[in-house]
ZAMIKE-871468 format. One record per residue: residue in one letter; x, z, y of N, C-alpha, C in turn. Coordinates in Angstrom, 1 decimal, decimal comma. Layout:
   residu       nu       nw       nv      cau      caw      cav       cu       cw       cv
        a        X        Z        Y        X        Z        Y        X        Z        Y
...
//
This chain:
   residu       nu       nw       nv      cau      caw      cav       cu       cw       cv
        x      7,1     -3,1    -21,6      6,9     -1,9    -20,7      5,9     -2,2    -19,6
        x      5,0     -1,3    -19,4      4,0     -1,4    -18,3      4,5     -0,8    -17,0
        x      4,7     -1,6    -16,0      5,1     -1,1    -14,7      4,0     -1,0    -13,7
        x      4,1      0,0    -12,9      3,0      0,2    -11,9      3,4      0,3    -10,5
        x      4,7      0,3    -10,2      5,2      0,3     -8,9      6,6     -0,3     -8,8
        x      6,8     -1,1     -7,7      8,1     -1,7     -7,4      8,6     -1,3     -6,0
        x      9,9     -0,9     -6,0     10,5     -0,5     -4,7     11,6     -1,5     -4,4
        x     11,4     -2,1     -3,2     12,4     -3,2     -2,8     13,2     -2,8     -1,6
        x     14,5     -2,8     -1,7     15,3     -2,7     -0,5     15,1     -4,0      0,3
        x     15,5     -4,0      1,6     15,3     -5,2      2,4     16,5     -6,0      2,6
        x     17,5     -5,5      3,4     18,7     -6,3      3,7     19,6     -6,6      2,5
        x     19,8     -7,8      2,2     20,6     -8,2      1,0     19,8     -8,2     -0,3
        x     18,5     -7,8     -0,2     17,7     -7,8     -1,4     16,5     -8,7     -1,2
        x     15,7     -8,5     -0,1     14,7     -9,4      0,3     15,3    -10,4      1,3
        x     15,9     -9,9      2,3     16,4    -10,7      3,4     17,8    -11,2      3,2
        x     18,0    -12,5      3,4     19,3    -13,2      3,2     20,2    -13,0      4,5
        x     21,4    -13,4      4,4     22,3    -13,2      5,5     21,8    -13,9      6,8
        x     21,0    -15,0      6,6     20,5    -15,7      7,8     19,2    -15,2      8,3
        x     18,8    -14,0      7,8     17,6    -13,3      8,2     16,3    -13,9      7,8
        x     16,4    -14,8      6,7     15,2    -15,3      6,2     15,0    -14,8      4,7
        x     13,9    -15,2      4,1     13,7    -14,8      2,7     13,2    -16,0      2,0
        x     13,4    -16,0      0,6     13,0    -17,1     -0,2     11,5    -17,1     -0,5
        x     10,9    -18,3     -0,6      9,5    -18,4     -1,0      9,2    -17,7     -2,3
        x     10,3    -17,8     -3,2     10,1    -17,2     -4,5      9,9    -15,7     -4,4
        x     10,5    -15,0     -3,4     10,3    -13,6     -3,3      8,9    -13,3     -2,9
        x      8,3    -14,1     -2,0      6,9    -13,8     -1,6      6,0    -14,1     -2,8
        x      6,3    -15,1     -3,6      5,5    -15,4     -4,8      5,6    -14,3     -5,8
        x      6,8    -13,7     -6,0      7,0    -12,7     -7,0      6,2    -11,4     -6,6
        x      6,2    -11,1     -5,3      5,4    -10,0     -4,8      3,9    -10,2     -4,9
        x      3,5    -11,5     -4,7      2,1    -11,8     -4,9      1,7    -11,6     -6,3
        x      2,5    -12,1     -7,3      2,1    -12,0     -8,7      2,1    -10,5     -9,1
        x      3,1     -9,7     -8,6      3,1     -8,3     -9,0      1,9     -7,6     -8,5
        x      1,5     -7,9     -7,2      0,3     -7,2     -6,7     -1,0     -7,7     -7,4
        x     -1,0     -8,9     -7,8     -2,2     -9,5     -8,5     -2,3     -8,8     -9,9
        x     -1,2     -8,3    -10,4     -1,2     -7,6    -11,7     -1,5     -6,1    -11,6
        x     -1,8     -5,7    -10,3     -2,1     -4,3    -10,1     -0,9     -3,4     -9,9
        x      0,2     -4,0     -9,6      1,5     -3,2     -9,4      1,6     -2,9     -7,9
        x      1,8     -1,7     -7,5      2,0     -1,3     -6,1      3,4     -1,7     -5,7
        x      3,6     -2,4     -4,5      4,9     -2,8     -4,0      5,2     -2,0     -2,7
        x      6,4     -1,5     -2,7      6,9     -0,7     -1,5      8,1     -1,4     -1,0
        x      8,3     -1,4      0,3      9,5     -1,7      1,0     10,3     -0,3      1,0
        x     11,6     -0,4      0,7     12,3      0,9      0,6     13,7      0,6      1,3
        x     13,8      1,1      2,5     14,9      0,6      3,4     15,5      1,6      4,3
        x     16,7      1,3      4,8     17,3      2,2      5,8     16,8      1,8      7,2
        x     16,1      0,7      7,3     15,6      0,3      8,6     14,5      1,2      9,2
        x     14,4      1,2     10,5     13,3      2,0     11,1     11,9      1,4     10,8
        x     10,9      2,2     10,8      9,6      1,7     10,5      9,1      0,6     11,4
        x      9,4      0,8     12,7      8,9     -0,2     13,7      9,6     -1,6     13,5
        x     10,7     -1,6     12,8     11,4     -2,9     12,7     11,1     -3,6     11,4
        x     10,1     -3,1     10,6      9,7     -3,8      9,4      8,2     -4,3      9,4
        x      7,6     -4,1     10,6      6,2     -4,4     10,7      5,9     -5,9     10,4
        x      6,7     -6,8     10,9      6,4     -8,2     10,6      6,6     -8,5      9,2
        x      7,6     -7,9      8,5      7,9     -8,2      7,1      6,7     -7,6      6,3
        x      6,2     -6,4      6,6      5,1     -5,9      5,9      3,9     -6,8      6,0
        x      3,7     -7,3      7,2      2,5     -8,2      7,4      2,7     -9,5      6,6
        x      3,9    -10,1      6,6      4,2    -11,3      5,9      3,8    -11,2      4,4
        x      4,2    -10,0      3,8      4,0     -9,8      2,4      2,7     -9,1      2,0
        x      2,0     -8,6      3,1      0,8     -7,9      2,8      1,0     -6,6      2,1
        x      2,1     -5,9      2,5      2,5     -4,6      2,0      2,2     -3,5      3,0
        x      1,5     -2,5      2,5      1,1     -1,4      3,4      1,8     -0,1      3,1
        x      2,7     -0,1      2,1      3,4      1,1      1,7      4,9      1,0      1,9
        x      5,6      2,0      2,3      7,0      1,9      2,6      7,7      3,2      2,6
        x      9,0      3,1      2,3      9,9      4,3      2,5     11,0      3,7      3,5
        x     11,1      4,4      4,6     12,0      3,9      5,7     13,1      5,0      6,0
        x     14,0      4,7      6,9     15,1      5,6      7,3     15,8      6,2      6,2
        x     16,1      5,4      5,1     16,9      5,8      4,0     16,2      7,0      3,3
        x     14,9      7,1      3,3     14,2      8,1      2,5     13,6      9,2      3,3
        x     13,8      9,2      4,6     13,3     10,3      5,5     11,8     10,2      5,8
        x     11,2      9,0      5,6      9,8      8,9      6,0      9,1      7,9      5,0
        x      7,9      8,4      4,5      7,2      7,6      3,5      5,8      7,4      3,9
        x      5,3      6,2      3,6      3,9      5,9      3,8      3,3      5,2      2,6
        x      2,1      5,6      2,3      1,3      4,9      1,2      0,0      4,4      1,8
        x     -0,1      3,1      1,7     -1,3      2,4      2,3     -1,5      2,9      3,8
        x     -0,4      2,9      4,5     -0,4      3,3      5,9     -0,8      4,7      6,2
        x     -0,7      5,6      5,2     -0,9      7,0      5,4      0,4      7,7      5,2
        x      0,8      8,6      6,1      2,1      9,3      6,0      2,0     10,2      4,8
        x      3,0     10,2      4,0      3,1     11,1      2,8      4,1     12,2      3,1
        x      5,2     11,9      3,7      6,2     12,9      4,1      7,1     12,4      5,1
        x      7,7     13,4      5,8      8,7     13,1      6,9      9,7     14,2      6,9
        x     11,0     13,9      7,0     12,1     14,9      6,9     13,1     14,7      8,0
        x     13,0     15,5      9,1     13,9     15,4     10,2     15,2     16,0      9,8
        x     16,3     15,5     10,5     17,6     16,2     10,3     17,7     17,5     11,1
        x     18,6     18,3     10,7     18,8     19,6     11,4     19,4     19,2     12,8
        x     19,0     19,9     13,8     19,5     19,6     15,1     21,0     19,8     15,2
        x     21,5     20,9     14,5     22,9     21,2     14,6     23,7     20,1     13,9
        x     23,2     19,4     12,9     23,9     18,3     12,2     24,0     17,1     13,2
        x     22,9     16,8     13,9     22,9     15,7     14,9     23,9     16,0     16,0
        x     24,0     17,3     16,4     25,0     17,7     17,4     26,4     17,5     16,9
        x     26,6     17,8     15,7     28,0     17,6     15,1     28,3     16,1     15,1
        x     27,4     15,2     14,8     27,6     13,8     14,8     28,0     13,3     16,2
        x     27,2     13,8     17,2     27,4     13,4     18,5     28,8     13,8     19,0
        x     29,2     15,1     18,6     30,5     15,6     19,0     31,7     14,7     18,4
        x     31,5     14,4     17,1     32,5     13,5     16,5     32,6     12,2     17,2
        x     31,5     11,6     17,4     31,4     10,3     18,0     32,1     10,3     19,4
        x     31,8     11,3     20,2     32,3     11,4     21,6     33,8     11,6     21,6
        x     34,4     12,0     20,5     35,9     12,2     20,5     36,7     11,0     20,1
        x     36,0      9,9     19,7     36,6      8,7     19,2     36,0      7,5     19,9
        x     36,1      6,4     19,1     35,6      5,1     19,7     34,2      4,7     19,0
        x     33,7      5,6     18,1     32,5      5,2     17,5     31,3      5,6     18,4
        x     30,1      4,9     18,1     28,9      5,2     18,7     27,9      5,5     17,6
        x     26,7      6,0     18,0     25,7      6,4     17,0     24,4      5,6     17,3
        x     23,7      5,2     16,2     22,3      4,9     16,3     21,5      6,0     15,7
        x     20,6      6,6     16,5     19,8      7,7     16,0     18,3      7,4     16,1
        x     17,6      7,7     15,0     16,3      7,2     14,9     15,2      8,4     14,8
        x     14,2      8,3     15,6     13,0      9,1     15,4     12,0      8,1     14,8
        x     10,8      8,7     14,4      9,8      7,8     13,8      9,1      7,0     15,0
        x      9,4      7,4     16,2      8,7      6,7     17,3      9,7      5,7     18,1
        x     11,0      6,0     18,0     11,9      5,2     18,8     13,3      5,1     18,1
        x     14,0      4,1     18,5     15,4      3,9     18,1     16,3      4,2     19,3
        x     17,4      5,0     19,1     18,3      5,4     20,2     19,7      5,0     19,9
        x     20,5      4,8     20,9     21,9      4,6     20,8     22,6      5,6     21,8
        x     23,8      6,0     21,4     24,5      6,9     22,3     25,2      6,1     23,5
        x     25,1      4,8     23,4     25,5      3,9     24,5     24,7      2,6     24,4
        x     24,3      2,1     25,5     23,6      0,8     25,5     24,5     -0,3     26,0
        x     25,8      0,0     26,4     26,7     -1,0     26,9     27,9     -1,3     26,0
        x     28,1     -0,5     25,0     29,2     -0,7     24,1     29,0     -2,0     23,4
        x     30,0     -2,8     23,3     29,9     -4,2     22,6     29,5     -4,1     21,2
        x     30,1     -3,0     20,5     29,7     -2,9     19,1     28,3     -2,5     18,9
        x     27,7     -1,7     19,8     26,3     -1,3     19,7     25,5     -2,6     20,0
        x     25,8     -3,3     20,9     25,0     -4,6     21,3     25,0     -5,5     20,0
        x     26,2     -5,6     19,4     26,3     -6,5     18,3     25,5     -6,0     17,1
        x     25,6     -4,6     16,9     24,9     -4,0     15,8     23,4     -4,2     16,0
        x     22,9     -4,0     17,2     21,4     -4,2     17,4     21,0     -5,6     17,1
        x     21,9     -6,6     17,3     21,5     -8,0     17,1     21,5     -8,3     15,6
        x     22,6     -7,9     14,9     22,6     -8,3     13,5     21,7     -7,5     12,6
        x     21,2     -6,3     13,1     20,2     -5,5     12,4     18,8     -5,8     12,8
        x     18,7     -6,8     13,8     17,4     -7,3     14,3     16,6     -6,1     14,9
        x     17,3     -5,2     15,5     16,6     -4,1     16,2     15,9     -4,6     17,4
        x     14,6     -4,5     17,5     13,8     -5,0     18,6     13,7     -4,2     19,8
        x     13,6     -2,8     19,6     13,4     -1,9     20,7     14,4     -0,7     20,5
        x     15,0     -0,3     21,6     15,8      0,9     21,6     16,0      1,5     23,0
        x     16,4      2,7     23,0     16,6      3,5     24,2     18,0      4,2     24,2
        x     18,4      4,7     25,3     19,6      5,6     25,4     19,2      7,0     24,9
        x     20,0      7,5     24,0     19,8      8,8     23,4     19,9      9,9     24,4
        x     19,0     10,9     24,4     19,0     12,1     25,2     18,8     13,3     24,3
        x     19,4     14,4     24,7     19,4     15,6     23,9     18,0     16,1     23,6
        x     17,0     15,8     24,4     15,7     16,4     24,1     15,0     15,9     22,9
        x     15,6     14,8     22,2     15,0     14,3     21,0     15,9     14,7     19,8
        x     16,9     15,5     20,0     17,9     15,8     18,9     17,3     16,5     17,7
        x     16,1     17,2     17,9     15,5     17,9     16,8     14,4     17,0     16,2
        x     14,3     15,7     16,6     13,4     14,8     16,0     14,0     13,7     15,2
        x     15,3     13,7     15,1     16,0     12,6     14,4     15,8     12,6     12,9
        x     15,5     11,4     12,3     15,2     11,4     10,9     16,3     10,6     10,2
        x     17,1      9,8     10,9     18,2      9,1     10,3     19,3      8,7     11,4
        x     20,5      8,4     10,9     21,6      8,1     11,8     22,6      7,1     11,2
        x     23,2      6,3     12,1     24,2      5,4     11,7     25,3      5,5     12,6
        x     26,5      5,6     12,1     27,8      5,6     12,9     28,3      4,2     13,0
        x     28,5      3,7     14,2     28,9      2,3     14,5     30,4      2,3     14,9
        x     31,1      1,3     14,5     32,5      1,1     14,8     33,4      2,3     14,4
        x     33,2      2,7     13,1     33,9      3,8     12,6     35,2      3,5     12,0
        x     36,3      4,1     12,5     37,6      3,9     12,0     38,3      5,3     11,7
        x     39,0      5,8     12,7     39,7      7,1     12,5     38,7      8,2     12,3
        x     37,5      8,1     12,8     36,5      9,2     12,7     35,7      9,2     11,4
        x     36,0      8,3     10,5     35,3      8,2      9,3     35,4      9,5      8,5
        x     36,6     10,0      8,4     36,9     11,2      7,6     36,1     12,4      8,3
        x     36,1     12,4      9,6     35,4     13,5     10,3     33,9     13,5     10,0
        x     33,3     12,3     10,0     31,9     12,2      9,7     31,6     12,6      8,2
        x     32,5     12,3      7,3     32,3     12,6      5,9     32,4     14,1      5,6
        x     33,0     14,8      6,6     33,1     16,3      6,3     31,9     17,1      6,8
        x     30,9     16,4      7,3     29,7     17,1      7,7     29,0     17,5      6,4
        x     28,8     18,8      6,2     28,3     19,3      4,9     26,9     18,8      4,6
        x     26,7     18,3      3,4     25,4     17,8      3,0     25,1     16,4      3,3
        x     26,2     15,6      3,7     26,0     14,2      4,0     27,0     13,4      3,3
        x     26,7     12,1      3,1     27,6     11,1      2,6     27,5      9,9      3,4
        x     28,6      9,1      3,5     28,6      7,9      4,2     28,3      6,7      3,3
        x     27,4      5,8      3,7     27,1      4,6      3,0     27,3      3,4      3,9
        x     28,2      2,5      3,5     28,5      1,4      4,4     27,2      0,5      4,6
        x     27,0      0,2      5,9     25,8     -0,7      6,2     26,1     -2,1      5,6
        x     25,2     -2,5      4,7     25,4     -3,7      4,0     24,7     -4,9      4,7
        x     25,1     -5,1      6,0     24,7     -6,3      6,8     25,9     -7,0      7,2
        x     25,9     -8,3      7,1     27,0     -9,2      7,4     27,6     -8,8      8,7
        x     28,9     -8,7      8,8     29,7     -8,4     10,0     29,5     -7,0     10,5
        x     28,9     -6,1      9,8     28,8     -4,7     10,2     29,5     -3,8      9,2
        x     30,7     -4,3      8,8     31,5     -3,6      7,7     32,0     -2,2      8,1
        x     32,1     -2,0      9,4     32,6     -0,6      9,8     31,5      0,2     10,4
        x     30,3      0,0     10,0     29,2      0,9     10,3     28,7      1,6      9,1
        x     28,4      2,8      9,2     28,0      3,6      8,0     26,7      4,5      8,3
        x     25,8      4,4      7,4     24,6      5,3      7,4     25,1      6,7      7,0
        x     24,6      7,7      7,7     24,9      9,1      7,4     23,7      9,6      6,6
        x     23,9      9,7      5,3     22,8     10,0      4,5     22,9     11,4      3,9
        x     21,8     12,1      4,0     21,8     13,5      3,4     21,7     13,4      1,9
        x     22,5     14,3      1,2     22,4     14,3     -0,2     21,1     14,7     -0,8
        x     20,3     15,5      0,0     19,0     15,9     -0,4     17,9     15,1      0,1
        x     18,2     14,1      1,0     17,2     13,2      1,5     17,7     11,7      1,4
        x     17,3     11,0      0,4     17,7      9,6      0,2     16,6      8,8     -0,5
        x     16,9      7,6     -0,7     15,9      6,7     -1,3     15,4      7,2     -2,6
        x     16,3      7,7     -3,5     15,9      8,2     -4,8     15,0      9,4     -4,7
        x     15,3     10,3     -3,8     14,5     11,5     -3,7     13,1     11,1     -3,1
        x     13,1     10,1     -2,2     11,8      9,7     -1,7     11,0      9,0     -2,7
        x     11,6      8,2     -3,5     10,8      7,5     -4,6     10,2      8,6     -5,6
        x     11,1      9,6     -5,9     10,6     10,7     -6,7      9,4     11,3     -6,2
        x      9,4     11,6     -4,9      8,2     12,3     -4,2      7,0     11,3     -4,2
        x      7,3     10,1     -4,0      6,2      9,1     -3,9      5,5      9,0     -5,2
        x      6,2      8,8     -6,3      5,6      8,6     -7,6      4,9      9,9     -8,0
        x      5,4     11,1     -7,6      4,7     12,3     -7,9      3,3     12,3     -7,2
        x      3,3     11,8     -6,0      2,1     11,7     -5,2      1,1     10,8     -5,9
        x      1,6      9,7     -6,6      0,8      8,7     -7,2      0,5      9,0     -8,7
        x      1,1     10,1     -9,2      1,0     10,5    -10,6      1,5      9,4    -11,5
        x      2,7      8,9    -11,2      3,4      7,9    -12,0      4,6      8,6    -12,6
        x      5,2      8,0    -13,6      6,4      8,4    -14,3      7,5      7,5    -13,9
        x      8,8      7,9    -13,9      9,9      7,0    -13,6      9,9      5,8    -14,5
        x      9,5      5,9    -15,7      9,5      4,7    -16,6      8,6      3,6    -16,2
        x      7,7      3,9    -15,2      6,7      2,9    -14,7      7,2      2,3    -13,4
        x      8,4      2,6    -13,0      9,0      2,2    -11,7     10,1      1,2    -11,9
        x     10,1      0,2    -11,0     11,2     -0,8    -10,9     11,7     -0,7     -9,5
        x     13,1     -0,7     -9,3     13,7     -0,7     -8,0     14,8     -1,7     -7,9
        x     14,8     -2,4     -6,8     15,9     -3,4     -6,5     16,7     -3,0     -5,3
        x     18,0     -3,2     -5,4     18,9     -2,8     -4,3     20,2     -3,5     -4,3
        x     21,0     -3,4     -3,2     22,3     -4,1     -3,2     23,4     -3,2     -2,6
        x     23,0     -2,1     -2,0     24,0     -1,3     -1,3     24,1      0,1     -1,9
        x     25,1      0,9     -1,5     25,3      2,2     -2,1     24,2      3,2     -1,7
        x     23,5      2,9     -0,6     22,3      3,7     -0,2     21,2      3,5     -1,2
        x     21,3      2,6     -2,1     20,3      2,4     -3,2     20,6      3,0     -4,5
        x     21,8      3,7     -4,6     22,3      4,2     -5,8     21,3      5,2     -6,5
        x     20,8      6,2     -5,7     19,9      7,2     -6,3     18,6      6,6     -6,8
        x     18,1      5,6     -6,0     16,9      4,9     -6,3     17,0      4,2     -7,6
        x     18,1      3,4     -7,8     18,3      2,7     -9,0     18,5      3,6    -10,2
        x     19,2      4,7    -10,0     19,4      5,6    -11,1     18,0      6,2    -11,6
        x     17,2      6,5    -10,6     15,9      7,2    -10,9     14,9      6,3    -11,6
        x     14,8      5,1    -11,2     13,8      4,1    -11,6     14,0      3,8    -13,1
        x     12,8      3,6    -13,8     12,9      3,2    -15,2     13,6      1,9    -15,4
        x     13,5      1,0    -14,4     14,3     -0,3    -14,4     15,0     -0,4    -13,0
        x     16,2     -0,1    -13,0     17,0     -0,2    -11,7     17,7     -1,6    -11,8
        x     17,5     -2,4    -10,7     18,1     -3,8    -10,7     19,0     -3,9     -9,5
        x     20,2     -4,3     -9,8     21,2     -4,6     -8,8     21,2     -6,1     -8,5
        x     21,2     -6,4     -7,2     21,2     -7,8     -6,8     22,6     -8,4     -7,2
        x     22,6     -9,8     -7,4     23,9    -10,4     -7,7     24,9    -10,3     -6,6
        x     24,5    -10,0     -5,4     25,4     -9,8     -4,3     25,7     -8,3     -4,0
        x     25,3     -7,5     -4,9     25,4     -6,0     -4,7     26,8     -5,6     -4,6
        x     27,0     -4,5     -3,9     28,3     -3,8     -3,8     28,7     -3,5     -5,3
        x     30,0     -3,9     -5,6     30,4     -3,7     -7,0     30,3     -2,2     -7,5
        x     30,4     -1,3     -6,6     30,3      0,1     -6,9     28,9      0,5     -7,3
        x     27,9     -0,3     -6,9     26,5      0,0     -7,2     26,1     -0,4     -8,6
        x     26,7     -1,5     -9,1     26,3     -2,1    -10,3     26,2     -1,2    -11,5
        x     27,2     -0,3    -11,7     27,1      0,6    -12,9     25,9      1,5    -12,9
        x     25,3      1,7    -11,7     24,1      2,6    -11,7     22,8      1,8    -12,0
        x     22,9      0,5    -12,1     21,7     -0,3    -12,4     21,6     -0,5    -13,9
        x     20,3     -0,9    -14,4     20,1     -1,2    -15,8     20,6     -2,6    -16,0
        x     20,5     -3,5    -15,0     21,0     -4,8    -15,1     21,2     -5,4    -13,8
        x     21,9     -6,6    -13,7     22,1     -7,3    -12,4     21,4     -8,6    -12,5
        x     20,7     -8,9    -11,5     20,0    -10,2    -11,3     20,8    -11,1    -10,5
        x     20,3    -12,3    -10,2     21,0    -13,2     -9,3     21,0    -12,7     -7,9
        x     21,7    -13,5     -7,0     21,8    -13,0     -5,6     20,6    -13,2     -4,8
        x     20,6    -12,6     -3,6     19,4    -12,7     -2,7     19,2    -14,2     -2,3
        x     20,2    -15,0     -2,4     20,1    -16,4     -2,0     19,8    -17,3     -3,3
        x     19,7    -16,7     -4,4     19,4    -17,4     -5,7     18,2    -16,8     -6,4
        x     17,2    -16,5     -5,6     15,9    -16,0     -6,2     16,0    -14,7     -7,0
        x     16,9    -13,8     -6,5     17,2    -12,6     -7,2     16,0    -11,7     -7,6
        x     15,1    -11,5     -6,7     13,9    -10,6     -7,0     13,0    -11,3     -8,0
        x     12,7    -12,6     -7,8     11,9    -13,3     -8,8     12,5    -13,3    -10,2
        x     13,8    -13,6    -10,3     14,5    -13,7    -11,6     14,5    -12,3    -12,2
        x     14,7    -11,3    -11,4     14,8     -9,9    -12,0     13,4     -9,5    -12,5
        x     12,3     -9,8    -11,8     11,0     -9,5    -12,3     10,6    -10,3    -13,4
        x     11,1    -11,6    -13,5     10,8    -12,4    -14,6     11,4    -11,9    -15,9
        x     12,6    -11,4    -15,8     13,3    -10,8    -16,9     12,6     -9,6    -17,4
        x     11,9     -8,8    -16,5     11,2     -7,6    -16,9      9,7     -8,0    -17,3
        x      9,4     -9,2    -17,3      8,0     -9,6    -17,7      6,9     -9,4    -16,7
        x      7,3     -9,3    -15,5      6,3     -9,0    -14,4      5,7    -10,3    -13,8
        x      6,6    -11,3    -13,7      6,1    -12,6    -13,1      6,4    -13,7    -14,1
        x      5,7    -14,8    -13,9      5,9    -16,0    -14,8      6,7    -17,1    -14,1
//
């Protein structure tokens, strides 16, 4: 099979629990690019928080905010803001319980509290470099949201029409959930990107480890689940590679004949 694009999740796929990546991953990306294959980072992370990683790997194309914002060679291809009324519902649910929200625009990261201990910890484990206190004047600019310290309010968040909860797959953030639109996700973003590039799904490889990667792995011609992937994700992949700590990307691409 001749592949022309690879979409890589970051946390748990490229990045290990200690926030580092294997040299084999960098080498796999180098070989793929040398073969003329376009490589994209495809993540729930904010755009501003992946700049160093993009520079490390020499990658200029990305899908961020769980599919809400896409760039090809540093040119914006599409952006999909959430409806203001949906953001207001999330804020209302959060204010009635103990949860807090991380709300993202393409320019800034916001929290509904800067003092809550769960927020402080979330910002650290997700390596969020810059953030501000959320204010209502940016409610119509939000492209992605994460509910932090979700317990009793989980059911309330899941009842917001057109959204699904995806557990944040970062160590020690087990009660944080991305609020992902069913119409805006990594899979839909990959679909739009390859249409822009005149590629077919059969020419696409995707790697992931969390349930927010489900649609992407389903859509790609070769969907690869990491060895450390959520067990519920594995059935949606074509095969499972080794873990992020055991050269998972390199081994997966080697099995597909992309690297040596």
